[in-house]
N, C-alpha and C positions, 0 to 999 in steps of 0.2 A: 832741610835736607836737600842736597844737590839733586838735580834731575838724573834719573837712571838711564842707562843705555836701553835701547829697545831689545837687544839680544845680549846673551852672556854665554859663558862656557860651562859645560858639564862634563864630568868624567864617566864614561860608560865602558862596557865590554864590547869588543868587536867579534862578531860571529865567524868562526872558522869550523871546518869539519874535524871530527875527532870523537873518540869514544870516551864515556865518562871515566874519570880517573887518569886518562892518558892525555886528554886535550888540555890546553892552557890558553884560555881566551885572552887575547892581547887587550891592553888598555888603549883607549882613544879619547881625544877631546872632541866634543861636538858643540855646535852652536844651537841654542834654544831660545825661545822668546822669554823675555823678562816678565814675570807674572804681575798682576795687579790684585791686591787683597780686597776681599769683600768686607762688609761691616764686622763680621765675626772673626776675621783672619788677621794675622800679623804678616808683614813683609819683613823678612829677616835675612841676614847675611852670615854665613858660617865664618868664623875666624880660625877654628881648628877642627880637624876631623880625626877620628881614630878607627883603626882596623879591628875587625872581629874575625873569628875563624869562619863564619858564614861567608865572608867575602872571599876567603881562600877557596872554600868549597864551591862557591858559585863559579869561580874561574876554572875549576876542574870539572864542571858539569856534574857535581856531586850534591847539589842542592836543588830542591824543586823549583820549577817555573822560572828559570833564568830569563832575564830580559836584556836586550841589546839596545834599548832606548831609555830605560829607567836609570837615572844616575845611581852610582854605587853608594854604599856606606849608610849605616844606621845611627852613627854617633857623631855629635858635633857640639861645640860651644858656639852659640850664635848671638848676634846683637840685633835688637829690634830697630828697624829703620822707619816703619810706619804702621799705624793701626788706627782704629777708630778712637782709641783712648790715648794713643801716644803718637803725636805728629812729628816732633823733632826735639832734639836735645843735643847739647854739646857732649854729653856722655850718655849715649843710648844704652838702655838696660840690656844686660845679658840674660839669656834664657837657655834652658836645656829642653830638648824635645823628648817626649815619650817615644821610645824607639819602636813601638808597635801600636797599631790602632785597632779598635773593635773589641776592646775588653775594658769594661768600666770599673766594676768593683766586686764582682762575684769571687769568693775565695776558692770556688771549685774549678773555674776555668772560664773561658770567654762565653759571654751570654749567648752569642751566636757564632759558633766556631767557623762557619763559612765566611764570616765577615772579618775574622781576625787575620791581620797581616803585618809582618815586620817591614820596616822601611828599608829601601835600598836594594836595587839590582834585580828585582823580580817583577813579573807581570801581575802579581796579586795586589800590589800597592804601587801606584804611579809616582810616589814620592821617594826620592833618594837625596842624600844630603851633600853629595860631591858636586856642588854647583855654586855659582857666585851668589845667586839670589833664589829665594823660594818663599812660598806662602804656606802657612799652616794655621789650623784652627787654634785660637788662643787657649782653648780648653785642653789642648794636648801639650802644653808647655808648663814649665815650672821655673820660678826665679833661680838663677844660678847662684849657688852659695858664694858669698863675697870673698871668702878666704882662698878660693881655688884660683890657680893660674888658668889661662885658657887651655893649655895642654891637659892639665889635670881634669878640668871640667869636661873636656871632650872624651876623656877616658872613662867617665862615670856611667852614662845612661844605661846601655844594654847590659854590661857586666854587673853594674850595681843593681839593676832591677832583677836580673836572673839570680844573683847571689842573695838578694834580700828575700825573695819568695822562697828559695830553697832553704834558707836558714830560719827565717822568722815564721813563715806560713806553714812550711812542710815538715821540717825536721822534728818538731814537737819538743824542743828543748828550751825555747825562749818564752819567758813570761812578759806580757805587755802590762805595765803597771798603770795605775790610775793617774799618775803624775806625768804620763807621756814618755816615761823611760822604759827601757827593755833590760831584762835580766836573764842570764843563763848561768848564774853562779853555781859552782860545783859540778857543772856538766862537762863531759869529755866528748870532744868532736874530732873526727878524722876528716881532713880535707885532702883529697888526692890531687896529684898533678900540679903542685904549687909552682907558680911562675906564670901561669895563664891568668888572664884578667879576672874571670869569675872566681877562681880559687883564691886569688889574692884579696879580692873584695870580701869574700866570705871570711877570710882570716882577719881582716881589719875590723869588720863589723863584729864578729864573734868575740874577739879579744876585748873590744870596747864594752861588750855586754857581760864580761866576766867569765866567759867560757874558756876552759883550758883546751887549746887546739894543738893537734898533732898533724903532721903533714907527710906526704910522700912526694918523691921526685926521682928522676933518673940522673940528676945532677946534684952533687954534694954542695956546690956553691949556692945553688938555689935554696937548699935546705938551710944553709948558714944564713942567707939573707932573710929567710922566713923567720928564723929565730930572733933576728934583730927587730923584726916587726911584731914580735910577741908570741910566736909559736913556742910551745913547751918542748918540742923535739920533733925529730923526723927520721925517716928511713928511706933507703933507695928501693924502689919497686923492682929494680933490675936484679936485686939480690934474691936468691932462692930462700924461701922461708922468711921473707920480710915481715910477715905478720907475727911470727914468733919473736923476732927482734923487737917489734913495736910493743908486743904484749909485755916484754921484759922491762920496758920503760914506764909502763903504767904504774901508778901508786899501788903498793901492796894492799892498802886498805880499800882500794876501789879499782881493781884490775880489769876494768872493762870500759868500753865506749858506750855512750848514749845514742850516738848517731854518726853516720858517715855521709858526706856530701861528695859526690863523684861525677865526673864528666867524661870518663873514659869507657866504662863498661868492663868487658873482659871477664876476669875471674873475681871481681870485687865481691860478689855474693859468697863465693866459696871461701875466699881468704878473709875478707872483711867480716863475714858473718861469724867467724871464730872469735872475733874481738868484741862483738856487740853483747850488751846485756840482753836477757830474754825480753822480747818485744821491742827491741831497738829498731831503728829505721835507717835504711839506705835511701838517700834522696839522689835520684839520677836526673841530671839536667842535660845530659848528652852521652853519646856512645861513639867516641872517636875511633875506637879499636875495631868495632864491628856493630852492625845494626841490630844486635840481639843481646840479651842479657840472661844467661843460664841461671835458673833458680834451682837450688838443691834441696834434697830431703832434710839435710841438716838444718837448713834455714827454716823449713817448715816446723821441725821439732822445737826450734828455738823461738818460734813465733816472730821471726824477723820479717819486717815489712819493707817492700820496695815501693817507693813513691816517686812517680814521675813528676817533673817540675819544668814547665816551659815558660820562660820569660815571666810576665806578671801583668797585673791589671793597672789601669791608670791610678787607682787609689793606692796601690802598693808602690808605684813609681813616686807619687807625691810624698808618701810616708818615708821612703828611702832617701829622697833628696832632703827632706826636712831633718832627718836623723844626721845626715852628713853635715848639714849646715850647723846644727846644734852642737855636735861633738867635734867639729873642726877636723873631720877625717879627710885625708888626702890620698886619692887613688895613686897607685904606683905607675909611673911612666918609664918605660924602658928606653925609648929614643924619640926625639922630635926632629922631623925633617923640615927644613926650610925650602922655599921655592914654590910653594903652592901647587895647584893642579897642573901647572906647566912642567913641573919637574917629574916627568914620567919615568925617567931612569931611576930617580931617587925613590919614587913610590914603588917601583918594581923591587928595589932593594929591601923595602919594608916587608913586602910579600915573601921575599926569599928568607928573611929573618924568621917570619912566622912559619914558613914551610919547614925550616930546619929546627925550629923550636929553640932558637937562640935567645928569645926575649925573656925578660923578667918584668912583667907589667905590660902596659899598653904601648902600641906603636902609633905615633901621632904625626899628622901633617899640619904644619902651620901655614895658613893661607894669607895672613896679614890683612891689609885693607881696613875696612870699618871695624872699630873695636880695638884697634891697636893701642896699647897703653892702658887698657881697662882691666888687664888681668890682675888677679890677686897675687899673693906671695908665691915664691917658688917652693916646690916640694922638698922636704927634708928627708923623705923616705928613700 
C-alpha cells in the first residue's frame, strides 16, 4: 500500500443562523488528519456514498444533535486499505459499514440506548463517512456482496437495515426457516411511499420471501416501476378514499392486509387500519408528515398494533447483508453523481432531488480512487 497523506478532505455542514425547517446549512470541505488504525480496526476508503433523509433533515436543523465538524453520511461502499489481518493486496476487499453503533443483538432495542448512535453529521457519534479515509472497528463491518456494484453497495446499509428490521423482526409476517431461508408466503403487505430507499428495500426483500406486496405513492410512474420490481399493485395516496380503491384490489378470498410498513405517519392508522386483519400490525419506521401518529378507537376495536422500528442491531445488519448476498438482490439506485466530494454543486443537486421527492431509489456519489474497478455488475432494476 502506498503511503497515505497526513491529512485528507471531509464533507461537513457549515453553521449559519436560522430556525429549524427554515435554515439550510451549506456544505463545506474541511481538512482533517488521516487516522491510523489500532489492532482491532480497519483503515478504509469510501468509493461510493449515498444520501438518506436524515442528511436532508440535518441540513434543515430538523434532526437532533447536528454537528459542524463530524463528516456527513451514514452509507458507503468501502475498500480496506490496512488492518492487523490485511496489510495489502492488488484487489483490496470491499466492506459495508454497520450504519449505527451501540446495538449488538437484542431484538427489543439497543442494549444501552444512551450509547446507540447513527453515523454521520451529529455530535452523538464522531464517525461520518464523507471523507477520504477513516478507521472503524472490524466488528462493525460486513463483507460486501460480490454481485453489487459500488453504487448499489453504498445504497444498501441504512435502508437495508431499517427495512429488514421492520419486515423480518417487527411485522410478524415472516417465518425464519431452519435452512436459513425466510418465508412470507400467502401474506399481504402494504408498503407506503414507494420510491424512497427503505420502502423499495422492503419491497425487494418481501417479494423475495413470497409476500404479496401492495404500495402507495403520489406518483403513478413510481407505482408502475414498483410493479416491475414485483409489487402486486398500488394506489395514489393523493386520491380521496385510496384505501377503498386498494381494498377493491385485494383478492376476494382474502380481502385484508396482514401488515403495513410505513414511514410517513399521518392518517395511516385511520385509513390503513380499515384494510388490516384483526390483530394486524402497522410498523412505523418514521413520521415525515408530523411527529405524532393518531391512534383511533376503530383500531382499538380491531386489535391493530402500532410497532415502532428504528434502524436495527449489528446482528440484524449482518443477517440482512447475508440475505442480499445469497439472493443476489440489487438495491435500486436513482442517480449516481461523479466528481467526488469536490463536486459540491452536484452534491447539492442530489439534495434538491431528495427535497423535491424526484428520486426512485438511492442517490449516490462516486468518489473513485481506491477500489476503482472492483465493483460488481450493474443493476438491472
